[in-house]
Each structure stands twice: as C-alpha cells, then as structure tokens.
C-alpha positions in Angstrom: 24.7 35.4 114.2 26.5 34.3 111.1 29.2 32.7 113.3 26.5 30.7 115.2 24.9 29.5 111.9 28.3 28.4 110.6 28.9 26.5 113.8 25.5 24.8 113.5 26.3 23.8 109.9 29.6 22.4 110.9 28.0 20.4 113.7 25.4 19.1 111.3 28.0 18.2 108.7 30.1 16.4 111.4 27.1 14.4 112.6 26.4 13.4 109.0 30.0 12.3 108.5 29.8 10.2 111.7 26.6 8.5 110.6 28.1 7.9 107.1 31.2 6.4 108.7 29.2 4.2 111.0 27.0 2.9 108.1 30.2 2.3 106.0 31.9 0.4 108.8 28.7 -1.7 109.3 28.5 -2.5 105.6 32.2 -3.3 105.4 32.0 -5.7 108.3 28.9 -7.5 107.2 30.7 -10.8 107.8 33.8 -10.8 109.9 36.2 -13.5 109.0 38.1 -15.4 111.6 41.4 -16.9 110.3 42.3 -20.5 111.1 45.8 -21.4 112.4 48.3 -21.7 109.6 49.0 -25.2 108.2 52.4 -26.8 108.5 55.0 -25.9 106.0 55.2 -28.2 103.0 58.5 -28.7 101.3 58.9 -30.6 98.0 60.8 -33.9 98.2 64.5 -33.8 97.3 63.9 -36.5 94.7 61.7 -34.3 92.6 63.0 -32.5 89.6 62.6 -28.7 89.5 59.7 -29.0 87.1 58.0 -31.6 89.3 58.7 -29.5 92.4 57.0 -26.5 90.7 54.0 -28.6 89.8 53.8 -29.9 93.3 54.0 -26.3 94.6 51.1 -25.2 92.3 48.9 -28.1 93.5 49.6 -27.2 97.1 48.7 -23.5 96.4 45.2 -24.6 95.4 45.0 -26.7 98.5 46.3 -23.9 100.7 43.6 -21.6 99.3 40.8 -24.1 100.2 42.3 -24.6 103.7 41.3 -21.0 104.5 38.4 -20.5 102.1 36.3 -23.4 103.3 36.3 -21.9 106.8 33.4 -19.8 105.6 31.2 -22.9 106.1 32.8 -23.9 109.4 31.9 -23.0 113.0 34.0 -19.8 112.7 32.3 -18.9 109.4 29.1 -17.2 108.4 26.0 -18.4 110.2 24.0 -17.9 106.9 26.5 -19.8 104.7 24.8 -23.2 105.0 21.1 -22.0 104.8 22.0 -19.9 101.6 23.9 -22.8 100.1 21.2 -25.4 100.7 18.6 -22.9 99.4 20.6 -22.4 96.2 20.9 -26.2 95.7 17.1 -26.6 96.2 16.3 -23.9 93.6 18.7 -25.5 91.1 16.8 -28.8 91.5 13.4 -27.1 91.2 14.5 -25.1 88.1 15.5 -28.4 86.4 12.0 -29.6 87.0 10.6 -26.5 85.3 13.0 -27.1 82.4 11.5 -30.6 82.1 8.0 -29.2 82.2 8.8 -26.8 79.3 10.4 -29.6 77.4 7.1 -31.6 77.7 5.2 -28.5 76.7 7.4 -28.2 73.6 6.4 -31.7 72.6 2.7 -31.2 73.2 2.4 -27.9 71.3 4.1 -29.3 68.2 2.0 -32.4 68.3 -1.1 -30.3 68.5 0.1 -28.1 65.6 0.8 -31.2 63.5 -2.8 -32.5 64.2 -4.2 -29.0 63.8 -5.9 -29.3 67.2 -6.8 -25.7 67.9 -8.3 -26.3 71.4 -5.1 -28.0 72.7 -3.0 -25.2 71.1 -5.0 -22.5 73.0 -4.9 -24.5 76.3 -1.1 -24.9 76.0 -0.7 -21.3 75.1 -2.4 -20.4 78.4 -0.2 -22.8 80.3 3.1 -21.5 78.9 3.1 -18.0 80.7 2.9 -19.5 84.2 5.8 -21.9 83.3 7.9 -18.9 82.1 7.0 -16.8 85.2 7.8 -19.7 87.5 11.1 -20.5 85.8 12.1 -16.8 85.6 11.3 -16.3 89.3 13.4 -19.3 90.2 16.3 -17.9 88.1 16.1 -14.5 89.7 16.1 -16.0 93.2 19.0 -18.2 92.2 20.9 -15.1 91.1 20.2 -13.4 94.5 21.3 -16.4 96.5 24.4 -17.1 94.4 25.6 -13.5 94.4 24.8 -13.1 98.1 27.0 -16.2 98.9 29.7 -14.7 96.7 29.5 -11.3 98.5 29.5 -12.7 102.0 32.2 -15.3 101.3 34.4 -12.6 99.8 33.6 -10.4 102.9 34.5 -13.2 105.3 37.7 -14.3 103.6 38.8 -10.7 102.9 38.4 -9.6 106.5 40.3 -12.7 107.7 43.1 -12.1 105.2 43.4 -8.4 106.0 43.4 -9.2 109.7 46.3 -11.6 109.3 48.1 -9.1 106.9 47.9 -6.2 109.4 48.5 -8.2 112.6 51.9 -7.7 114.2 53.2 -5.5 111.4 53.2 -8.3 108.9 52.3 -5.9 106.1 55.6 -4.2 106.8 57.6 -7.4 107.4 56.5 -8.8 104.0 58.8 -6.2 102.5 61.8 -7.7 104.4 61.4 -11.3 103.5 61.5 -13.3 100.3 58.6 -15.0 98.7 55.9 -14.7 96.1 53.8 -12.0 97.7 54.4 -8.9 95.5 51.5 -6.4 95.3 49.5 -7.8 98.2 46.9 -5.1 97.8 46.1 -6.2 94.3 45.9 -9.9 95.4 43.5 -9.0 98.2 41.3 -6.6 96.2 41.2 -8.3 92.8 42.5 -11.9 93.0 40.5 -12.7 96.1 37.4 -11.4 94.4 37.8 -13.7 91.5 38.8 -16.6 93.8 35.5 -16.4 95.7 33.2 -15.5 92.9 34.1 -18.2 90.4 33.8 -21.3 92.6 30.2 -20.5 93.4 29.5 -20.1 89.7 31.4 -23.3 88.9 29.8 -25.5 91.6 26.2 -24.3 90.9 26.9 -24.7 87.1 28.3 -28.2 87.6 25.3 -29.3 89.7 22.9 -27.8 87.2 24.7 -29.4 84.3 24.7 -32.8 86.1 21.0 -32.7 86.9 20.1 -31.4 83.5 22.2 -34.1 81.8 20.8 -36.9 83.9 17.2 -35.8 83.4 17.3 -35.2 79.7 19.4 -38.2 78.9 16.4 -40.2 80.0 14.3 -38.1 77.8 16.5 -38.8 74.8 16.7 -42.5 75.6 12.9 -42.7 75.8 12.1 -40.7 72.7 14.9 -41.8 70.4 14.8 -45.5 71.2 17.0 -47.6 69.0 18.3 -46.8 65.5 18.8 -49.7 63.0 21.3 -49.1 60.2 21.5 -51.5 57.2 25.0 -52.5 56.4 25.0 -54.6 53.2 22.8 -57.7 53.8 23.0 -57.2 57.6 21.9 -54.4 60.0 23.3 -52.8 63.1 21.0 -51.6 65.9 22.2 -48.8 68.2 20.2 -48.5 71.4 19.6 -45.0 72.7 21.3 -43.6 69.6 20.5 -40.0 70.5 22.3 -40.5 73.9 25.3 -42.1 72.3 25.5 -39.2 69.8 25.3 -36.6 72.5 28.1 -38.3 74.5 30.3 -38.6 71.5 29.6 -35.0 70.4 30.4 -33.6 73.9 33.5 -35.8 74.2 34.9 -34.4 70.9 34.2 -30.7 71.9 35.5 -31.1 75.5 38.6 -32.8 74.4 39.2 -30.2 71.8 38.8 -27.5 74.4 41.2 -29.2 76.9 43.9 -29.6 74.2 43.5 -26.1 72.7 43.3 -24.4 76.1 46.0 -26.3 78.0 48.1 -23.1 78.3 45.2 -21.0 79.7 46.2 -21.3 83.4 49.8 -20.3 82.8 48.9 -17.4 80.5 46.2 -16.2 83.0 48.8 -16.2 85.8 51.2 -14.2 83.7 48.6 -11.8 82.6 47.3 -11.2 86.2 50.9 -10.6 87.4 51.6 -8.2 84.5 48.4 -6.2 85.4 49.4 -6.0 89.0 52.9 -4.8 88.1 51.3 -2.1 85.8 49.0 -0.9 88.6 51.9 -0.8 91.0 54.0 1.3 88.6 51.2 3.8 88.1 50.7 4.0 91.9 54.4 4.7 92.5 54.3 7.6 90.1 51.3 9.1 91.8 52.8 8.6 95.3 56.1 10.2 94.3 54.7 12.8 91.9 56.5 15.7 93.6 60.0 14.2 93.5 59.5 13.1 89.9 58.3 16.5 88.8 61.2 18.3 90.6 63.7 16.0 89.0 62.1 16.2 85.6 61.8 12.4 85.5 58.7 12.2 83.3 60.5 10.6 80.3 62.2 8.0 82.5 58.9 7.2 84.2 57.2 7.1 80.8 59.8 4.6 79.7 59.1 2.4 82.8 55.4 2.7 82.3 55.6 1.8 78.6 57.7 -1.2 79.5 55.3 -2.6 82.1 52.3 -1.8 79.9 54.0 -3.5 76.9 54.3 -6.6 79.1 50.6 -6.4 79.7 49.8 -6.1 76.0 52.0 -9.0 75.1 50.3 -11.2 77.7 46.9 -10.1 76.4 48.0 -10.9 72.9 49.0 -14.4 73.9 45.7 -14.8 75.8 43.8 -13.5 72.8 45.1 -16.3 70.7 43.9 -18.8 73.3 40.4 -17.2 73.4 40.2 -17.2 69.6 40.9 -21.0 69.5 38.4 -21.7 72.3 35.8 -19.5 70.7 36.2 -21.5 67.4 35.3 -24.7 69.3 32.5 -23.1 71.3 30.9 -21.3 68.4 31.1 -24.4 66.2 29.6 -26.5 68.9 26.7 -24.1 69.5 25.8 -24.0 65.8 25.9 -27.8 65.3 24.1 -28.8 68.5 20.5 -27.8 67.5 20.8 -29.3 64.0 22.3 -32.8 64.8 19.3 -34.2 66.6 16.9 -33.1 63.9 19.0 -34.7 61.2 19.2 -37.9 63.3 15.5 -38.0 63.9 14.5 -37.1 60.4 14.4 -40.7 59.1 12.1 -41.8 61.9 9.8 -38.9 61.3 9.7 -39.5 57.6 8.8 -43.1 58.1 6.1 -42.1 60.6 7.6 -43.7 63.8 8.2 -40.3 65.4 5.8 -37.3 65.6 6.8 -33.7 65.0 6.4 -33.1 68.7 8.9 -35.9 69.6 11.4 -34.5 67.1 11.2 -31.0 68.6 11.3 -32.5 72.1 14.4 -34.5 71.2 16.0 -31.4 69.7 15.4 -29.4 72.8 16.6 -32.2 75.1 19.7 -32.8 73.0 20.6 -29.1 73.2 20.2 -29.1 77.0 22.3 -32.3 77.3 24.9 -30.9 75.0 24.9 -27.6 77.0 25.4 -29.6 80.2 28.2 -31.7 78.7 29.7 -28.7 77.1 29.9 -26.8 80.4 33.7 -27.2 80.3 33.8 -25.7 76.8 32.0 -22.6 77.9 33.8 -22.1 81.3 37.3 -23.3 80.7 38.7 -19.7 80.3 37.1 -18.6 83.6 38.3 -21.8 85.3 41.8 -20.9 84.2 41.4 -17.4 85.4 40.2 -18.6 88.8 43.1 -21.1 89.0 45.6 -18.2 88.5 43.9 -15.9 91.0 43.5 -18.6 93.7 47.2 -19.4 93.4 48.2 -15.7 93.8 46.1 -15.2 96.9 47.4 -18.6 98.3 51.0 -17.4 97.7 50.2 -14.4 99.9 48.7 -16.7 102.5 51.8 -18.9 102.5 54.0 -15.9 103.1 51.8 -14.9 106.0 51.9 -18.5 107.2 55.7 -18.3 107.3 55.7 -15.0 109.3 53.1 -16.5 111.7 55.1 -19.7 112.2 58.2 -17.6 112.7 56.4 -15.7 115.5 55.7 -19.0 117.3 59.1 -20.6 116.6 62.6 -20.1 118.0 64.4 -21.4 114.9 65.3 -17.9 113.6 65.3 -16.2 117.0 62.7 -13.7 118.1 63.1 -10.5 120.0 61.1 -10.7 123.2 59.0 -7.8 124.4 58.2 -7.4 128.1 58.0 -4.9 131.0 60.8 -3.4 133.0 60.9 -4.1 136.7 63.1 -1.4 138.1 61.3 1.7 137.0 63.3 2.2 133.8 61.4 3.5 130.8 63.2 1.3 128.3 65.6 -1.6 128.7 67.5 -3.4 125.9 68.8 -6.6 127.3 71.5 -8.3 125.1 69.5 -7.2 122.1 70.6 -8.6 118.7 68.8 -7.8 115.4 69.1 -10.0 112.4 67.6 -10.5 109.0 65.1 -13.3 108.3 67.9 -15.5 107.0 69.9 -15.0 110.2 72.4 -12.4 109.0 73.3 -10.1 111.9 72.6 -6.4 111.7 73.0 -5.3 115.4 74.4 -7.5 118.1 74.7 -7.6 121.9 73.2 -4.2 122.7 72.7 -3.3 126.4 71.0 0.0 127.1 68.8 1.3 129.9 66.9 4.5 129.4 65.4 6.2 132.5 62.2 8.2 132.5 62.7 11.7 131.1 66.0 10.9 129.4 66.6 12.1 125.9 68.9 9.7 124.0 70.5 10.4 120.7 71.5 7.3 118.6 74.3 8.1 116.2 76.5 6.2 113.8 77.5 6.1 110.2 75.0 5.3 107.5 74.3 1.6 107.3 75.3 0.9 110.9 71.9 -0.3 111.8 70.4 2.7 113.7 67.0 2.7 112.0 66.9 -1.1 112.3 67.6 -0.9 116.0 64.8 1.7 116.3 62.4 -0.5 114.4 63.2 -3.4 116.7 62.5 -1.1 119.7 59.1 -0.2 118.2 58.3 -3.8 117.6 58.3 -3.7 113.8 61.4 -5.8 113.4 60.9 -9.3 114.9 64.0 -11.3 114.2 67.0 -11.4 116.5 67.6 -12.1 120.1 67.4 -10.6 123.6 64.6 -8.5 124.8 63.1 -5.0 124.6 61.2 -4.1 127.8 59.1 -1.0 128.4 57.8 0.6 131.6 54.4 -1.0 132.2 51.4 1.2 131.1 53.5 3.7 129.1 52.6 4.7 125.6 55.1 4.8 122.7 54.8 7.1 119.7 57.1 6.9 116.7 57.8 9.7 114.2 59.4 8.3 111.0 61.4 10.3 108.4 58.4 10.2 106.0 55.2 10.7 108.0 52.1 9.0 106.7 49.3 11.3 105.6 46.0 9.5 105.3 43.3 10.6 102.8 40.5 12.8 104.0 40.5 16.1 105.9 43.4 17.8 107.4 41.8 17.3 110.8 41.9 13.5 110.2 45.6 13.8 109.2 46.6 15.6 112.4 44.6 13.3 114.6 45.9 10.1 113.0 46.1 7.3 114.1 43.2 8.3 116.4 39.8 9.4 115.2 39.4 12.9 113.9 36.8 13.8 116.5 38.9 12.7 119.5 40.0 16.3 120.0 38.1 19.6 119.5 38.9 22.0 116.7 40.4 24.4 119.3 42.9 21.8 120.5 43.9 20.7 117.0 44.3 24.3 115.8 46.5 25.0 118.9 48.7 22.1 118.1 49.1 23.3 114.5 49.9 26.8 115.7 52.7 25.5 118.0 54.4 23.7 115.2 54.2 26.6 112.8 51.3 25.5 110.7 48.8 28.1 111.9 48.2 29.2 108.3 46.5 25.8 107.7 43.9 26.1 110.5 41.4 27.7 108.1 41.5 24.5 106.0 41.2 22.0 108.8 37.9 20.5 107.5 39.0 20.6 103.9 39.1 17.2 102.2 42.2 17.4 99.9 45.1 15.2 98.7 47.2 16.4 101.6 49.9 13.8 101.0 50.6 15.5 97.7 49.9 19.1 98.8 52.1 19.4 101.9 55.9 19.7 101.5 58.3 17.3 103.2 58.9 19.9 106.0 55.2 20.5 106.5 54.6 16.8 106.8 57.2 16.5 109.5 55.7 19.6 111.3 52.3 17.9 111.1 53.8 14.8 112.7 55.0 16.9 115.6 51.5 18.3 116.0 50.2 14.7 116.3 52.8 14.2 119.0 51.5 17.1 121.0 47.9 15.8 120.7 48.6 12.2 121.7 50.9 13.2 124.6 52.8 9.8 124.8 55.3 8.8 127.4 58.1 7.8 125.1 58.9 9.1 121.6 61.1 7.5 118.9 62.3 10.0 116.3 63.8 8.4 113.2 65.3 11.3 111.2 62.0 13.1 112.1 63.5 16.6 111.4 65.6 15.8 108.3 63.3 17.9 106.0 63.5 21.0 108.3 66.1 23.7 108.4 68.2 24.1 111.5 66.1 26.9 112.9 62.8 25.0 112.4 64.4 21.9 113.8 65.4 23.7 117.0 61.9 25.1 117.3 60.4 21.7 117.0 62.6 20.2 119.6 62.2 23.1 122.0 58.4 22.8 121.6 58.4 19.1 122.4 60.6 19.6 125.4 58.5 22.5 126.6 55.1 20.9 126.0 56.1 17.4 127.1 58.8 18.0 129.8 58.6 14.5 131.2 58.6 12.6 127.9 61.4 10.2 127.1 63.0 10.7 123.7 65.0 8.3 121.6 66.3 10.0 118.4 68.1 8.7 115.3 69.8 11.5 113.5 73.0 12.6 111.7 72.9 16.3 112.6 75.3 17.1 115.4 73.2 20.1 116.3 70.6 17.8 117.8 73.0 16.9 120.6 71.9 20.2 122.3 68.5 18.8 122.9 69.6 15.4 124.3 71.0 14.3 127.6 72.8 11.3 126.3 74.4 9.9 123.2 75.0 6.3 122.1 77.0 5.4 119.1 76.8 2.3 116.9 79.7 1.2 114.7 79.4 -1.3 111.9 81.3 -4.5 112.5 81.6 -7.9 110.9 78.7 -9.9 112.1 76.6 -6.9 113.0 76.9 -3.4 114.4 77.9 -2.9 118.0 77.4 -0.2 120.6 80.9 1.4 121.0 80.1 4.4 123.2 77.5 5.7 125.6 78.1 9.2 126.9 76.2 11.8 128.9 75.8 15.2 127.3 75.9 18.2 129.5 73.4 21.1 129.2 74.1 23.6 126.5 72.9 27.2 126.4 72.2 28.0 122.8 73.8 26.9 119.6 75.4 30.3 118.8 77.8 30.0 121.8 78.5 26.3 121.2 81.3 26.8 118.6 83.0 29.6 120.5 83.1 27.6 123.7 84.5 24.6 121.9 87.2 26.7 120.2 88.3 28.6 123.4 88.3 25.4 125.5 85.8 26.8 128.0 82.3 25.7 128.8 82.7 22.4 126.9 80.0 19.9 127.4 80.5 17.3 130.0 80.9 13.9 128.4 81.1 11.0 130.8 81.6 7.6 129.2 79.3 4.9 130.5 80.5 1.4 131.2 79.7 -0.6 128.2 81.1 -3.8 129.6 
C-alpha cells in the first residue's frame, strides 16, 4: 500500500514538473527571434591611422548592433512591435496635453488666489483631481507599454542571438578563433539586456522632451513677451526673453555635461569588461572546485580573484569621478532652474504687467522646458553605458558573422559532410584539418570504417588525434576533404570530461534527451550495468551532480547514457581515462556485450584498450600537419592476463596486418 502511494506521489510530482517545464518554455519563447543574414565584412581603409581605424570600428559596432536589433520591427519580427510602439507614441503626445492642462490650471489657481476669488479656487480644486488621475493613468499605461516593448524586444533579440550562437557548434568554435567575444554568456545575459532596455527609454524620452519643449516654448514666448533693458540713454528689447534664457541655460548645462563626461563611454566599456572578467573568474573557481581543493590552490585562486576584483574597483573609482562631476552639473542645474524664471519675471510682476498666475505659469513652463533641454544632462551616463553594452554585444555578433561567412565560403576551406554510398559506416576522404588561420593540423587522411568495426586511434600527444575526432563529429569545420557517414545512422560522442547538466540525476543520465524518454526501470538498469547501482535510490534527487560525482563516476554515467541512446557509431575521446584498468575493461566489455553491432572509434593512450578493438590507426606529427602512418588489423585477444606471457614466449601473438596507406 505504501509503495502504491509513493508511486502515485512520484507520478503527481512528475506531472507537476512537466507542466512547470511547459509553462517555463512557453514564457521563455514568448517572442522567437529570427536572425537576418550576416552583413558583409567591413575592413578599415589602409590609409587610416590605428586610432582612426579603431574609431571607425567602434562606429561600425553600433551600426552592426542596429542591423540585427531593428529586425524586431521587420516582417521577421514581433507582430505586436508596431502596435505597441504606435500606442506608446500616442500616449506620450496625450500626456504632454495633460501637462499643458495642468500648466494652465497652475496659472488660473494663482490668479484666483491673488484676486481672493474663493468660488474659482473651489472650482479649480475640484478640477485638479481628474487632471491628476488622467495624467497618472497615462503614465502608468506608458510604463506598461514601454517595459513590454523592452521585454519583448529583448526576448526576440536574445533568442535570435542564442540561436546563432548554438547553431553549428559556434559556441564551441568561438573558443578556437580570435576576436573580441570573450565571456559571450555575460554579453547575452547582461549587455543585451542593457542594449535593448536603454534605447526604448531614450527614444521615448527624446520624443517627450521634444514635444514638451515645443509646447512650453510657445507658452514662455506668449507669457513673457519682450523684455526692455535700459542701457545708458538707450534701451535694448529682447523678444521672447524667457525662451532665449531657457535656450542659453540649457546650452551651458548640456555643453558642460558633454565636456565633463567625454570619457564616460570608454570607462563604461572598461568597467563592463572588468565585471565580466570577475564573474568568469568566480565561475571558473566554482566549476573546478574539486581540483582546486585537492591541490590546495585556494591562496593562488584568491590572488587571481583579488586581482580581477581590484581591476573592477579601479574602474569603478574612475567611473565614480565621472559621476561626481556630472552630478555637480545636474544638481546645480536642478536648483537654479525653478528660481531663474521667477527672478526674470519679478520686474514685470512688480510693475503690474504680469499677474502672479502668469509668473507661476512661466516658472512651471520654464522648468519643463529646462527639463526637456536638459535631457542629455540627466541621461548621459546611461547613454554611455548603453553605448558600451551595444558595442560588446555587436562584437559577439561580428564574431558569429565571421563564422557564418566561413561556413558559406571556400576561402579557408571547409570539411564537407555527406553520406557513404558503399555501405561503409564512416569514410574519411582526403581529410585535412587546419586552424582558422590555415595552419595544418592533420593532412591527407584516408580511412574507411565498416559497420561493426572497432577502431583505435593512437599517436603521441599533440599529434592531432582529438582534433581529428572533433572533425569527424562535425565540431571542427576548417580543413579539406570530406567526412561521410552511413545514411540514417546516429553518432554519439563521449568526451574525456562528460557534461553533467543541472537538475536531477535522471536528467543527467538521459541527457541530451528528455528525462522522461525512458522509464525509471530502464534508467536504473543502465546505471546498474555501469557500476552505479548505488545511485539508483537518488535518481530523482536534484543536486549539484557535476560537483558531487567523481571523474570516474562521470565517465561511468556517460557510458550509461550510451546504453540508453543505443547509437550506431560511438566516438570515445579518452572516455575511460579516469577509470582504473579493471573498470575500464568492464566498461568496454559492457558496451560490446550490450551493443554488439555498434561501430566504435576510440582515441586513447592506454595500450590495454587494443584488446577491445579490431583495428588500430596511428597518427604521427609531421611538419605541415599530422599524417596517418599506419593502419593495422588487431587479432582477437583472450584476456589481458595472458597477453604479456604470449608476447614474451612468442606464441599466440596478435595478428597485425598492415593496410595499404597509399
């Protein structure tokens, strides 16, 4: 009975997890971005100095960001982008109208107070709450539309960027090529957020400032009129003196901000890069915690962390100085703005040509105009931060552009992937592997692997074995020749350091498939076959398994995945290096027993693995790239214990038939 109840609870919990996963996926893919083709490469002219070339590059980075970002409003973009954008613009215009209404109310209430008109004061007091409610409702709706545009734009551009980053193994290839794309995860998570949030704020702020300035400049011109100043025996008349004063005042504050904050962009870029490096250093410590702890490397890691954090603090200190200087201008401007119009209007009020209501209306309008003109003063730091973030995400986009162009170009040479026509499981036809700069790693490799063969790839360290395997798996794109697979067959690769995703142990075993693709019984059976039966009781436990499991346990778990997925061809890249010889033999025997028809390609240094392979190819490092120097058949062997004796006594030696490499 208890067992039945536990089973019901587990089924209920599993159903809840599936529903939560479905809702999470639905929320995450609210707006699916579709990336546009990469633009052509832009190279600075040879006549430019290094400084001019760097400036040209920075300008292009902003252009490159907009090439992708503006796609949100295109046919491939979000269908609600334009309705929300138009709605936001309409609300901004209506809200300026409400501001004008409140400005008129301000004049009327002070005129009524000056005249001691109680009835008008009461009527205006009743009118004010609806004005406030209307204006507040408009602002709240503006916030909703503005933040919704920001969220959906970020969702669209993030999904498009991630799709390009993950496509064709580019997230891996970025580690192999040069360029300004370090810490891509920080650029996608943080810089892309800033790069999509700030423009919406800026554009709505600029439009609001323009409309406000245009509207209330007319108010100032109408109310203020001309100001006549006596100069000796003559006089000078200044038409629209309040408008002239507002423009001069804004010009002084804005110019001061531009001069004082001219280093904001550079410092923001350096600060963002320092923050990303600091996060990366901390992440590395967490990911390699076991090795650091076993080696006692805490002090050295602390030194590295202190160094990167010190860089962050230095950049913050420099940025603090910039903020202090801009705050001085901003605070001084905000204090003077309400007082200046009152002082300018005071002579007219005292002589009776202006009412108190007109003075207060002028003061209110002057403050609004000054706020509109001073938009740059208040937002220059954020503008600089956006500039830095947009360039960082654009740098990542440019690196992805380069990889995408390389996939479509023959300039560097690309390894072709196709299908075999003669029944072979794998065929390497004149395969050459090179770096992204054309440097050869492996050259002119001709290998045919038949179904069911078990091939061991050997050679000294640095001879290009792992690179060859990555080319076979499709992770290494540069080179020449072709890699052909038997049509319809599935490949499964086991690297030296298996990836353990976050979540339950069940998810880790099933990866990269979904955790519920197999029953608990089948998953437990796979764990039992690889010697991890003691973990079956924790199969639904959500724990940091990447940190909990040892290196050998991770490799055993990878073999359990292999048994579940049942592929047609397996690529083992030092997949048993963390296991002792007995465990290694057990893993290989299990694979051969459970998957008798599977084709195996192994990269390993241990000679003992020859016993589990039918063929051995050897790479030798040569100038211009490693070359296949031998290809021999390995005869059957009956146990490792008798292998040494047979070799010593000259009997029962394995048959080694050289293949024709020419």
